[in-house]
C-alpha positions in Angstrom: -51.6 36.6 -7.2 -51.5 33.8 -9.7 -49.5 32.9 -12.7 -46.1 31.7 -13.9 -43.3 32.2 -11.4 -39.8 31.2 -10.6 -38.3 30.6 -7.1 -35.6 33.1 -6.3 -33.4 34.2 -3.4 -33.5 37.9 -2.5 -31.1 39.7 -0.2 -32.0 43.1 1.1 -32.2 45.4 4.0 -35.1 45.6 6.3 -36.4 49.2 6.3 -39.6 49.2 8.3 -43.0 47.6 9.1 -46.1 49.1 7.5 -49.8 48.6 7.0 -51.7 48.2 3.7 -55.4 48.9 3.6 -57.4 46.6 1.4 -61.0 46.0 0.5 -62.6 42.5 0.3 -65.3 41.5 -2.1 -68.0 42.7 0.3 -66.6 46.2 0.5 -65.2 45.7 4.0 -61.9 47.4 4.7 -59.1 45.4 6.4 -55.5 46.1 7.3 -52.6 43.9 6.4 -49.2 44.2 8.1 -46.3 44.3 5.7 -42.5 44.5 5.6 -40.6 47.1 3.6 -37.3 45.9 2.2 -34.8 48.2 0.3 -31.6 47.7 -1.6 -32.8 44.3 -2.7 -30.9 42.1 -5.1 -32.1 39.0 -6.8 -29.3 36.5 -6.2 -30.5 34.3 -9.1 -30.2 37.1 -11.6 -28.1 39.9 -10.2 -28.5 42.0 -13.4 -32.2 42.2 -12.9 -33.1 45.7 -11.7 -35.5 45.7 -8.7 -37.7 48.5 -7.5 -36.5 50.8 -4.7 -38.6 48.9 -2.2 -40.1 45.4 -2.1 -43.1 44.7 0.1 -43.8 41.4 1.7 -46.6 40.3 3.9 -45.6 40.0 7.6 -45.6 36.2 7.6 -44.6 33.7 10.3 -41.1 33.6 8.8 -40.6 37.3 9.6 -42.3 37.0 13.0 -40.0 34.1 13.9 -37.0 36.5 13.7 -38.5 38.7 16.4 -38.9 42.5 16.0 -36.3 43.6 13.5 -34.3 46.8 13.7 -34.0 48.9 10.5 -30.8 48.1 8.7 -30.9 44.4 9.3 -29.8 42.5 6.2 -32.1 39.6 5.3 -32.0 36.7 2.9 -35.4 35.6 1.6 -36.5 32.7 -0.7 -39.6 33.8 -2.5 -41.5 33.7 -5.8 -40.9 36.1 -8.7 -44.0 36.3 -10.9 -42.7 36.5 -14.5 -45.6 38.6 -15.9 -45.6 41.2 -13.2 -43.6 44.4 -13.7 -44.6 46.1 -10.4 -43.3 45.7 -6.9 -45.9 43.0 -6.1 -44.2 40.7 -8.6 -42.5 39.1 -5.6 -44.3 37.1 -2.9 -44.6 34.1 -0.7 -41.5 34.7 1.4 -40.0 31.6 3.0 -36.7 30.6 4.6 -36.2 34.1 5.9 -32.8 34.4 7.7 -30.6 37.2 8.9 -27.8 37.4 6.3 -24.5 36.2 7.7 -21.9 38.8 7.0 -19.7 37.7 9.9 -16.1 36.7 9.2 -15.1 33.1 9.3 -12.9 31.7 12.1 -9.2 31.7 11.3 -7.8 28.3 10.2 -4.5 28.7 12.0 -4.9 27.5 15.6 -2.4 30.1 16.9 -4.3 32.9 15.2 -7.6 31.5 16.5 -6.3 31.3 20.1 -5.0 34.8 19.9 -8.4 36.0 18.5 -10.2 34.4 21.5 -7.8 36.0 24.0 -8.3 39.4 22.5 -12.1 39.1 22.4 -12.2 38.0 26.0 -10.1 40.9 27.3 -12.2 42.8 29.9 -14.7 40.0 30.2 -14.9 39.1 34.0 -16.1 35.6 33.1 -12.9 34.9 31.2 -10.5 36.4 33.8 -9.0 32.9 34.6 -8.4 32.1 30.9 -4.7 32.1 30.0 -3.3 35.0 28.0 -0.3 34.5 25.8 1.1 37.8 24.4 2.8 36.0 21.6 -0.5 34.6 20.3 -2.2 37.9 20.7 0.5 39.5 18.6 0.2 36.7 16.0 -3.5 37.5 15.8 -3.0 41.2 15.4 -0.4 40.6 12.6 -2.9 38.3 10.9 -5.6 41.0 11.1 -3.1 43.5 9.5 -2.4 41.1 6.7 -6.1 40.8 5.9 -6.7 44.5 5.6 
C-alpha cells in the first residue's frame, strides 16, 4: 500500500485472529495471519467514522503481547492512508500496547494504606502485614465518594 498517509493513534478491542489468503505475482497462494479489531476509534480525529472492523497484519508488535484474549483493549499507532475509503486504509501498526484503564493510586497516604490493606485481605503472603480498621474505613469512604 502506498500513498499519502498520516500517523494516527487507534484504540479498539481485539476480536480475534484470522487468516487472509492472497496470491503473489506468480499465481502462488499464500496465507497471511491477521488481527481483527472492532469498536475502533481514531484518537487523532474522534469524529471520523471507522468501519466495523479494522484488520492488521499479525506483526512483531502484536506477537510481543503474547496470545490475546478477545475483549482486550489495545492502543495502536499506525498509518491512515488518506486516499483509501476501505478497511485497508489503516496499516503498519507499531507501539502496540494494552490500553491502561486501571484507576490511579489515591493521593492521600491514609487512603492508599487502607486500599493496600483491603487488597491484601485473604492473601497468605501478607498475613503479617499490619491492619488498621480506621484506615480500611477511610478507604471504603473514599471509594463511596468516587462513585
